[in-house]
C-alpha positions in Angstrom: 185.6 145.8 104.4 186.5 145.3 100.5 189.1 142.8 99.6 191.8 143.4 97.4 191.6 140.4 94.3 194.7 140.3 91.4 193.7 137.6 90.5 191.7 137.2 86.9 188.6 136.2 86.4 188.2 132.8 86.2 186.4 131.2 83.1 186.2 127.8 84.5 183.2 126.5 85.8 181.6 123.2 86.1 179.8 121.5 83.7 182.1 122.9 80.9 183.6 120.8 78.3 186.3 122.5 75.9 187.1 121.1 72.8 191.3 120.0 72.3 192.7 119.1 69.2 192.4 115.4 69.6 189.6 115.4 72.8 188.1 117.3 75.2 188.3 117.9 78.8 185.0 118.3 81.2 185.1 120.3 84.6 183.7 118.4 86.8 184.5 120.7 90.2 186.6 123.8 91.4 187.6 124.7 94.6 189.1 128.1 95.7 192.6 126.6 94.1 191.6 123.4 92.3 189.6 122.1 89.7 188.3 118.9 88.7 188.4 117.8 85.8 188.3 114.6 83.3 190.3 114.3 79.9 187.9 112.2 77.2 188.3 111.4 73.9 185.0 111.7 72.6 181.7 114.0 73.5 179.7 111.5 75.4 182.4 109.4 77.4 182.3 109.9 81.2 183.8 106.8 82.5 186.9 108.3 83.0 189.8 109.2 86.5 188.6 112.4 87.3 192.0 114.4 87.4 193.1 117.6 89.2 195.3 120.0 88.9 195.6 124.1 90.3 193.2 126.5 88.0 196.0 128.8 86.5 197.6 125.7 85.3 194.3 123.8 83.4 193.9 127.2 82.2 197.0 127.5 80.7 197.1 124.1 79.3 193.7 124.8 77.8 195.2 128.8 76.6 198.7 126.9 74.8 196.6 123.8 73.1 193.9 126.4 71.6 190.8 125.5 73.6 187.7 126.1 72.5 184.0 126.0 74.7 181.6 123.5 73.2 178.8 125.1 72.9 175.6 123.9 74.7 177.3 122.6 77.5 176.5 124.1 80.9 178.3 127.3 82.1 178.9 129.0 78.7 
């Protein structure tokens, strides 16, 4: 039985690092509907509280802030 899933392809993956104008977003993990991420001030920082948001909401945030994936981070 084939599943009709009309959701768009997901661009987020565990280990990705996204560059924002004034910081970074590091993807810690991902479930079916939620993604865990960290908002960082520098690329090497990791001791930050992990946050959780809906996948679509985080993707929208990244688009609105013109975030770009950092070359060399995993899953790019």
